Every structure is written in structure tokens, then in C-alpha cells.
C-alpha positions as CSV (number, residue, x, y, z in Angstrom):
1,X,0.0,0.0,0.0
2,X,1.6,3.2,-1.1
3,X,0.9,6.0,1.4
4,X,2.5,8.8,3.3
5,X,2.2,10.0,6.9
6,X,-0.8,12.2,6.1
7,X,-2.9,9.4,4.6
8,X,-5.9,8.1,6.6
9,X,-6.5,4.4,6.5
10,X,-8.9,1.8,7.8
11,X,-8.2,-1.7,9.2
12,X,-9.6,-4.7,7.4
13,X,-10.1,-7.8,9.5
14,X,-9.5,-11.2,7.9
15,X,-11.4,-13.9,9.9
16,X,-9.9,-17.3,9.0
17,X,-11.9,-19.4,11.6
18,X,-14.1,-20.9,8.8
19,X,-11.5,-21.4,6.0
20,X,-10.9,-24.9,4.7
21,X,-7.5,-24.6,3.2
22,X,-4.5,-22.2,3.2
23,X,-5.2,-20.9,-0.3
24,X,-8.7,-19.6,0.7
25,X,-9.1,-16.0,1.9
26,X,-10.9,-15.5,5.2
27,X,-14.0,-13.3,5.6
28,X,-13.0,-9.6,5.1
29,X,-14.7,-6.7,7.0
30,X,-13.8,-3.2,8.0
31,X,-13.3,-2.3,11.6
32,X,-15.9,0.3,12.8
33,X,-15.0,0.5,16.5
34,X,-15.1,-1.1,19.9
35,X,-18.3,-1.3,21.9
36,X,-18.7,-0.3,25.5
37,X,-17.9,-3.9,26.6
38,X,-14.7,-3.8,24.6
39,X,-15.9,-6.0,21.8
40,X,-14.8,-5.4,18.3
41,X,-17.3,-4.0,15.8
42,X,-17.0,-4.5,12.1
43,X,-19.0,-3.6,9.0
44,X,-19.1,-4.6,5.3
45,X,-16.5,-3.0,3.0
46,X,-19.0,-0.9,1.1
47,X,-19.0,2.8,0.2
48,X,-22.4,3.3,1.9
49,X,-20.8,2.4,5.2
50,X,-18.0,4.9,4.9
51,X,-19.2,7.1,7.8
52,X,-19.0,4.2,10.2
53,X,-15.4,3.1,9.3
54,X,-12.8,3.7,12.1
55,X,-10.1,5.8,10.4
56,X,-6.5,5.9,11.5
57,X,-3.5,8.1,10.8
58,X,0.2,7.3,11.3
59,X,0.5,10.6,13.3
60,X,-1.9,9.7,16.0
61,X,-1.8,7.0,18.7
62,X,-5.2,5.4,18.0
63,X,-3.7,2.2,16.4
64,X,-1.6,1.4,19.5
65,X,-4.6,1.8,21.8
66,X,-6.9,-0.1,19.4
67,X,-4.5,-3.0,19.3
68,X,-4.1,-3.2,23.0
69,X,-7.9,-3.6,23.3
70,X,-8.2,-5.8,20.2
71,X,-5.7,-8.5,21.5
72,X,-7.5,-8.9,24.8
73,X,-10.4,-10.4,22.9
74,X,-8.7,-13.3,21.2
75,X,-7.1,-16.4,22.8
76,X,-5.6,-17.3,19.4
77,X,-5.0,-14.1,17.3
78,X,-3.2,-16.2,14.7
79,X,-6.7,-17.1,13.3
80,X,-7.1,-13.5,12.3
81,X,-5.3,-10.9,10.2
82,X,-5.4,-7.1,10.2
83,X,-4.4,-5.1,7.1
84,X,-4.2,-1.3,6.4
85,X,-6.3,-0.1,3.4
86,X,-6.5,3.6,2.3
87,X,-9.8,5.0,3.4
88,X,-10.4,7.0,0.2
89,X,-11.1,3.8,-1.9
90,X,-12.0,1.0,0.5
91,X,-14.0,-1.2,-1.8
92,X,-11.3,-1.4,-4.4
93,X,-8.6,-1.8,-1.7
94,X,-10.4,-4.7,-0.1
95,X,-10.9,-6.4,-3.6
96,X,-7.1,-6.1,-4.2
97,X,-6.4,-7.4,-0.7
98,X,-8.7,-10.4,-1.3
99,X,-6.8,-11.2,-4.5
100,X,-3.4,-11.1,-2.7
101,X,-4.7,-13.3,0.1
102,X,-5.8,-15.9,-2.3
103,X,-2.3,-16.0,-3.7
104,X,-0.4,-15.3,-0.5
105,X,2.3,-17.8,-1.2
106,X,3.6,-15.8,-4.3
107,X,6.6,-13.7,-3.5
108,X,5.0,-10.5,-4.9
109,X,1.9,-11.1,-2.7
110,X,4.0,-11.9,0.4
111,X,5.8,-8.6,0.1
112,X,2.7,-6.5,-0.4
113,X,0.8,-8.3,2.5
114,X,3.8,-7.7,4.8
115,X,3.7,-4.0,4.0
116,X,-0.1,-3.8,4.5
117,X,-0.3,-6.1,7.6
118,X,-0.4,-5.1,11.2
119,X,1.9,-7.6,13.1
120,X,0.3,-8.7,16.4
121,X,3.7,-9.4,18.0
122,X,4.5,-5.7,18.0
123,X,1.6,-5.1,20.3
124,X,1.7,-8.2,22.6
125,X,2.6,-7.3,26.2
126,X,6.1,-7.9,27.3
127,X,6.9,-10.2,30.1
128,X,7.4,-8.5,33.5
129,X,11.0,-7.5,34.1
130,X,11.8,-8.5,30.5
131,X,13.5,-5.1,30.0
132,X,15.3,-4.9,33.4
133,X,19.0,-4.1,33.1
134,X,21.6,-6.6,34.1
135,X,23.8,-4.8,36.7
136,X,26.8,-6.7,35.4
137,X,26.5,-5.0,32.0
138,X,26.7,-1.5,33.6
139,X,30.0,0.3,33.7
140,X,29.7,1.7,37.2
141,X,32.9,3.7,36.8
142,X,30.9,6.2,34.7
143,X,29.3,7.4,37.9
144,X,32.6,8.4,39.4
145,X,32.9,11.7,37.5
146,X,29.6,12.8,39.0
147,X,30.6,11.9,42.6
148,X,28.2,9.0,42.6
149,X,28.5,5.2,43.2
150,X,26.3,2.2,42.9
151,X,26.2,1.9,46.7
152,X,25.0,5.5,47.1
153,X,22.2,5.0,44.6
154,X,21.1,1.8,46.3
155,X,21.3,3.5,49.7
156,X,19.0,6.3,48.7
157,X,16.5,4.0,47.0
158,X,17.1,5.0,43.4
159,X,19.0,2.0,42.0
160,X,16.0,-0.2,41.4
161,X,14.3,2.6,39.3
162,X,17.5,3.0,37.2
163,X,17.8,-0.8,36.5
164,X,14.2,-0.8,35.3
165,X,14.8,1.9,32.7
166,X,13.2,4.5,34.9
167,X,14.4,8.0,35.9
168,X,15.7,8.5,39.4
169,X,14.4,11.2,41.6
170,X,16.6,14.3,42.1
171,X,20.1,13.3,43.4
172,X,23.0,15.6,44.1
173,X,25.8,15.3,41.6
174,X,29.3,16.9,41.5
175,X,30.3,18.4,38.2
176,X,34.0,19.2,37.8
177,X,34.6,22.5,36.1
178,X,38.3,23.4,35.7
179,X,39.9,23.6,39.2
180,X,36.6,23.7,41.0
181,X,33.5,21.5,41.4
182,X,29.9,22.6,41.0
183,X,27.2,20.7,43.1
184,X,23.8,20.6,41.6
185,X,20.8,18.3,41.4
186,X,19.6,16.1,38.5
187,X,17.6,13.1,37.6
188,X,19.5,10.2,36.1
189,X,18.5,7.4,33.7
190,X,20.2,4.5,31.9
191,X,20.0,4.6,28.1
192,X,21.6,2.5,25.4
193,X,23.6,4.0,22.5
194,X,23.5,2.8,18.9
195,X,25.9,0.0,19.7
196,X,23.8,-1.3,22.6
197,X,26.1,0.0,25.3
198,X,24.5,1.3,28.5
199,X,25.2,4.9,29.1
200,X,24.0,7.5,31.6
201,X,21.5,10.3,30.8
202,X,21.7,13.3,33.1
203,X,18.6,15.5,33.4
204,X,19.7,18.6,35.2
205,X,17.3,20.9,37.1
206,X,16.3,24.1,35.3
207,X,15.2,27.3,37.0
208,X,12.1,27.5,34.8
209,X,10.6,25.5,31.8
210,X,12.1,26.7,28.6
211,X,8.9,27.6,26.7
212,X,10.1,30.7,24.8
213,X,12.3,28.6,22.4
214,X,11.3,26.1,19.8
215,X,11.1,22.6,21.3
216,X,12.1,19.9,18.8
217,X,11.1,22.2,16.0
218,X,7.8,23.2,17.6
219,X,7.1,26.8,18.8
220,X,4.5,27.1,21.6
221,X,1.7,29.6,21.3
222,X,1.0,31.9,24.3
223,X,-2.1,29.8,25.0
224,X,-0.1,26.6,25.0
225,X,2.5,28.1,27.3
226,X,-0.2,29.0,29.7
227,X,-1.7,25.6,29.6
228,X,1.6,23.9,30.3
229,X,2.5,26.1,33.2
230,X,-1.0,25.7,34.7
231,X,-1.5,22.0,34.3
232,X,1.9,20.5,33.4
233,X,0.4,18.9,30.3
234,X,0.0,20.4,26.8
235,X,-3.5,18.8,26.5
236,X,-3.1,17.6,22.9
237,X,-0.6,15.9,20.6
238,X,1.7,17.8,18.4
239,X,4.3,16.9,15.7
240,X,7.9,17.2,16.9
241,X,11.1,16.5,15.1
242,X,14.1,15.3,17.1
243,X,17.6,16.2,15.9
244,X,18.6,13.9,13.1
245,X,15.4,12.0,13.4
246,X,12.0,11.6,11.8
247,X,9.0,13.6,13.0
248,X,6.4,12.0,15.2
249,X,3.2,12.8,17.1
250,X,3.8,13.3,20.8
251,X,2.3,14.3,24.1
252,X,4.3,17.0,25.9
253,X,4.5,17.6,29.7
254,X,6.8,19.4,32.2
255,X,8.9,17.3,34.6
256,X,7.9,18.9,37.9
257,X,11.3,17.9,39.4
258,X,13.6,19.4,36.8
259,X,11.3,21.8,34.8
260,X,12.5,19.9,31.7
261,X,10.1,19.4,28.8
262,X,9.3,15.8,28.0
263,X,7.9,14.4,24.8
264,X,6.3,11.0,24.6
265,X,5.4,9.3,21.3
266,X,1.7,8.9,21.1
267,X,1.9,5.5,19.5
268,X,3.7,4.2,22.6
269,X,0.9,5.0,25.1
270,X,-1.5,2.3,26.1
271,X,-5.0,3.8,26.8
272,X,-7.4,1.0,27.8
273,X,-11.0,1.2,27.0
274,X,-11.8,0.3,30.6
275,X,-10.2,2.1,33.6
276,X,-10.7,1.2,37.2
277,X,-14.0,-0.6,36.4
278,X,-15.4,2.1,34.2
279,X,-15.8,1.6,30.5
280,X,-15.0,4.9,28.7
281,X,-17.5,6.2,26.2
282,X,-16.4,6.6,22.6
283,X,-16.0,10.4,23.2
284,X,-14.1,10.0,26.4
285,X,-11.8,7.5,24.8
286,X,-11.2,9.7,21.8
287,X,-10.5,12.8,24.0
288,X,-8.1,10.9,26.2
289,X,-6.2,9.6,23.2
290,X,-6.0,13.2,21.8
291,X,-4.4,14.3,25.1
292,X,-7.4,16.2,26.6
293,X,-8.3,16.0,30.3
294,X,-11.3,13.7,30.8
295,X,-13.6,13.6,33.9
296,X,-14.4,10.0,34.8
297,X,-16.9,9.2,37.7
298,X,-17.6,6.0,39.6
299,X,-14.2,4.3,39.3
300,X,-13.3,1.7,41.9
301,X,-10.1,1.9,44.0
302,X,-8.2,-1.2,45.2
303,X,-9.8,-0.7,48.6
304,X,-13.2,-1.1,46.9
305,X,-14.3,2.5,47.4
306,X,-15.7,4.5,44.5
307,X,-14.0,7.7,43.4
308,X,-14.0,10.3,40.7
309,X,-11.0,11.9,39.0
310,X,-9.9,13.7,35.9
311,X,-7.6,11.6,33.6
312,X,-5.0,12.9,31.2
313,X,-1.9,11.5,29.5
314,X,1.2,12.7,31.2
315,X,4.4,12.4,29.1
316,X,6.7,12.5,32.1
317,X,4.9,9.6,33.7
318,X,4.6,7.7,30.4
319,X,0.9,7.1,30.8
320,X,-2.3,8.3,32.4
321,X,-2.3,10.4,35.5
322,X,-5.2,10.8,37.9
323,X,-6.0,14.4,38.9
324,X,-8.3,14.8,41.9
325,X,-10.3,17.9,42.8
326,X,-8.4,18.4,46.0
327,X,-5.0,18.2,44.2
328,X,-2.7,21.2,44.5
329,X,-2.2,23.2,41.3
330,X,0.7,22.1,39.1
331,X,2.7,25.2,40.0
332,X,2.4,24.5,43.7
333,X,3.2,20.9,43.3
334,X,6.3,21.8,41.2
335,X,7.5,24.1,43.8
336,X,6.9,21.6,46.6
337,X,8.8,18.9,44.6
338,X,11.7,21.2,44.3
339,X,11.5,22.4,48.0
340,X,14.9,23.5,49.4
341,X,14.1,23.1,53.1
342,X,15.0,19.4,53.4
343,X,18.4,18.7,51.7
344,X,18.7,15.7,49.4
345,X,22.2,15.1,50.8
346,X,22.9,15.3,54.6
347,X,26.5,15.0,55.8
348,X,27.4,12.9,52.8
349,X,24.3,10.7,53.1
350,X,21.8,10.7,50.2
351,X,18.3,10.9,51.6
352,X,15.5,8.9,50.0
353,X,12.3,10.6,49.0
354,X,10.5,8.9,51.9
355,X,13.1,10.2,54.3
356,X,12.9,13.7,53.0
357,X,9.1,13.6,53.2
358,X,9.3,12.4,56.8
359,X,11.7,15.2,57.8
360,X,9.7,17.8,56.0
361,X,6.6,16.6,57.9
362,X,8.4,17.2,61.2
363,X,9.3,13.6,62.0
364,X,12.6,12.6,63.7
365,X,14.8,10.0,61.9
366,X,17.8,8.1,63.2
367,X,20.3,8.3,60.4
368,X,23.5,6.1,60.1
369,X,26.7,6.5,58.2
370,X,26.8,10.2,57.9
371,X,30.2,11.7,57.5
372,X,31.6,14.6,59.5
373,X,33.9,17.4,58.3
374,X,37.0,15.3,58.9
375,X,35.7,12.4,56.8
376,X,34.7,10.2,59.7
377,X,31.4,8.2,59.9
378,X,28.8,9.0,62.6
379,X,25.1,8.3,63.5
380,X,22.6,10.8,64.9
381,X,18.9,11.6,65.4
382,X,17.9,14.3,62.9
383,X,14.9,16.7,62.9
384,X,14.1,19.8,60.8
385,X,13.9,23.1,62.5
386,X,11.1,24.9,60.5
387,X,11.9,28.4,61.8
388,X,15.6,28.2,60.9
389,X,14.9,26.0,57.9
390,X,17.7,23.6,58.6
391,X,18.3,20.2,60.2
392,X,19.4,19.7,63.8
393,X,21.3,16.6,65.1
394,X,20.6,15.0,68.4
395,X,22.3,12.5,70.8
396,X,18.9,11.2,72.1
397,X,15.5,11.0,70.3
398,X,14.2,14.5,70.8
399,X,10.6,13.2,70.7
400,X,11.2,11.0,73.8
401,X,14.4,11.7,75.8
402,X,15.6,15.0,77.3
403,X,18.2,16.0,79.9
404,X,17.6,19.0,82.1
405,X,14.8,20.1,79.8
406,X,17.2,20.4,76.9
407,X,17.9,17.9,74.2
408,X,21.6,17.0,73.8
409,X,23.1,16.8,70.3
410,X,24.4,13.8,68.4
411,X,24.2,10.0,69.1
412,X,26.1,8.9,72.2
413,X,28.7,6.8,70.5
414,X,29.7,9.7,68.2
415,X,29.4,12.6,70.7
416,X,33.1,13.1,71.3
417,X,34.1,12.5,67.7
418,X,31.7,15.1,66.3
419,X,32.5,17.7,69.0
420,X,36.2,17.4,68.2
421,X,36.1,17.0,64.5
422,X,33.3,19.4,63.6
423,X,33.3,22.0,66.4
424,X,36.9,22.3,67.5
425,X,36.2,21.1,71.0
426,X,38.8,19.5,73.3
427,X,38.6,16.1,74.9
428,X,41.0,15.6,77.8
429,X,42.0,12.1,76.8
430,X,42.7,13.0,73.2
431,X,43.6,16.7,73.3
432,X,47.1,16.1,72.0
433,X,46.0,13.8,69.2
434,X,46.5,15.6,65.9
435,X,44.6,13.3,63.6
436,X,40.8,13.4,63.3
437,X,39.0,11.0,65.7
438,X,37.7,7.8,64.2
439,X,34.1,6.6,64.3
440,X,33.0,6.5,68.0
441,X,36.5,7.2,69.3
442,X,36.8,8.8,72.8
443,X,40.3,7.5,73.8
444,X,43.6,7.6,71.9
445,X,44.8,4.5,70.1
446,X,47.9,2.6,71.3
447,X,50.0,4.3,68.7
448,X,48.6,7.7,69.6
449,X,49.1,7.0,73.4
450,X,52.7,6.1,72.8
451,X,53.2,9.4,70.8
452,X,51.5,11.3,73.7
453,X,53.9,9.8,76.3
454,X,56.9,10.6,74.1
455,X,55.9,14.2,73.8
456,X,55.4,14.4,77.6
457,X,58.8,13.0,78.3
458,X,60.4,15.6,75.9
459,X,58.6,18.4,77.7
460,X,59.5,17.2,81.2
461,X,63.3,17.2,80.5
462,X,63.3,20.9,79.8
463,X,66.5,22.8,79.2
464,X,69.6,22.3,81.5
465,X,70.8,25.4,83.3
């Protein structure tokens, strides 16, 4: 079928359940839609039925969503075939298709049928974890230049996301620039290059979304900018052109963590006909595929409770997001996501999103393996001081234990170490030890004690008169 990206086409279903031999063509009919129960609807390939034909275009995502629903109906899809036929002359196209199917073994027919056919395997669901990354195939040394390591990513709960091709949350990275180092925040993701090697994509935080410049060849109108800033989603599909790539239809959203614009191919989004127990009407389904926000009532949560929400495709989430009436506005959510009160890195320890949320909510956490200014590890209770907008460290749990009405700082086993290393305090037993105290150290080591005794002996000799 000769066509271009602007052509509309219909899908012709070949039903081979009743054929008696391989040379016989199955019953051919044109797809007209999917009913409210998710069943396929077809009609005869006649010009008088033109208005009921379901038309597709290579620029929209309708085919992907149709196929996801179509394949759910058939236990054995090999008994059926789907073929693209131009919509401007369906009757002639179906006659030509029937002729080719009756001689499908001929080389010229095979080639044409392959070009017209819709391969089911391209739309069958992948096995769970089929795309997970083998950690042994990752060159972990590439994280060194950013001040990161596999252990740090695992500790802050981001490693699992990365190994499943997802973006991490914001993490602190160190970018060397000449003789200095700039510390900033970014989201990370593993990606493969043209040779199949796994590389690291760095999505740095921007001050504001860059909407005044063309994005992948597309210039946003004032109204589109306003919509993106207000909702985070463009609310429709547009044609974008990547550098050195072919144009494609895409949903566009703003990443609330980095303010980066994200484009998602519309043909890679699965929009089911039924969502949370509610079958979408034809208009709701069409609007959702086109990127519009759709109000859906009477959905059922996992708890069994009924709820209402507005649904919309979100490019950053790579699927449908649920927007509730009591949701904060996108601008407020974006600012909250990028809040500066709770640091993402505390004394060398990368905090997980759950830890940051807990601290931001006023909870006290006992954190281990933080590093003091002299490079030594220590543990402490930590709680945010809202007025000063900074974390405080405690020896005892400030929610339970106090001494003389005042909470004492830093965990017991690290009190001396942190006082000496961080605050320049003196400990009688170690006051002549020049090296930083080790984790939990309160007494000099054997080597340090010997050195102290030697220094005392030198001083006691004095100068002979």
C-alpha cells in the first residue's frame, strides 16, 4: 500500500476461523470501532458504510490503543489478520487485498501483504521485568565523574528505578569545572547507545521550563505556554522533530522535578477502554487519546471505594495520571517537589524521597553512616527546625528523651568524635592527638598514646641550666 504520513487508512479484518485450506481468503470486513464492553465492531466494506469506518493516521496513537484492546479479545490471534487499506477507496482496496490473500504464497503477494499487515507481535505485552538491566552490564565507573557510586544509589532507593529503565528522583551530583566543582541536582536514567552499550543520561534541574524557544522544532503559542504552566500537560498531541530523526506525534509535559520538557510518542501509550472498572464512552476515549483532560466518575479503588477523577496522558509519567479535585495546582506541586528546606544530601548521606518527606513533615529520623567534616562516619537523630529551615542533630531521640529540659546533640557513640572533628572542642583524653578522631572514638589508640607519652617526656626534660 503506497501511502504517506498524512494518509488516513482503515483496518480490514480477515477472519480465518471458517476457512478450509491455506489458499482460501478469510471473511473480510472493515473495523468500525469497539463497543462499551470492549468487543470489536466491524461492517461490510461498502462505500455506503464509509461514515462508520474507524479511520487511523500514522501521526496519532489510535492504532496502538486499538491493538491493546483488540488483542484482549482473542485467545488465538493467529486465526485473524489485520491489514491497512487507504480510506479514500475502501471497496477497491479490499478487492485487491482479497486477490493477494488468495495467492499469499507468491513472492510479490507476500511482500505486499507484509507492507499492509499489522503484526500482532509488535503489540503483545512484554513479560514482566523483560527489559530490566543486568547490573553486570553497567560500567559503574561512569558514575565516578559525578561523585556517585552504585552503593550510594542503592542506599537512597534510586538504583531499582534505574535498573528498570526509569528515571531516578533528584540526586546531588558533583560536576568538575576546571579547578573547582559545582554541586547541583539532577535526575538520572540509563539509556543505550546505537551499539547497545548502556550509558547514563543526566537531566539537570532548570530554573524554569524553557517555553520561549522552539522545542524539537515546535514553537509554543501563548495559550499553549499558559496551559503547560497551569497543568503540566499540553493537553493535545503535536508533531515534533528530534535532531537527526523523523517527525512523530507526541504528548508533551513538564517534569515537575527538573522543569524539563518531556515528549512521549503517542503510538507508545496504552490507553485502555476500561479504567478502574469504568468503560469509557467513545467520546471520552477519543478525547483521552488526543491528550485532553477527561472527567471520569464511579471508578473503583483497590480498597473497593468508589472515586471520581480527571484523567489525562502525562508524558513524564509515560501514561495516564489521575488528577483529583483536591490536588494542589501544578505550579504549587512543582515548587513543593523542588523544595529546598530538606536537603537531598545530609553530611554525605543521600536521603531517599521517603526520608525527605518524613523530615519535611516534622518527624525525627535516626540516620546512620553520615560523614563529619573530617571524613569520619557517625550516626545521629535528625529533625528539621522549621523556623531556621535547617536540620538539627541529636544524641537522644528528641521526641522522647531530654536532659535538664534540653535535648543533647548527636548520638552517644559519636558525641566526642563530632564535637572534636566538627566543632573544634577539646577532649582531655585525646587533646594532644593531631589526627581526626575515628568513628565513635573517645580514647587515643595505642600508637597515639605512645606518641603522647613521648611528647610528655620531651617536655619534662626541659633545658639544662
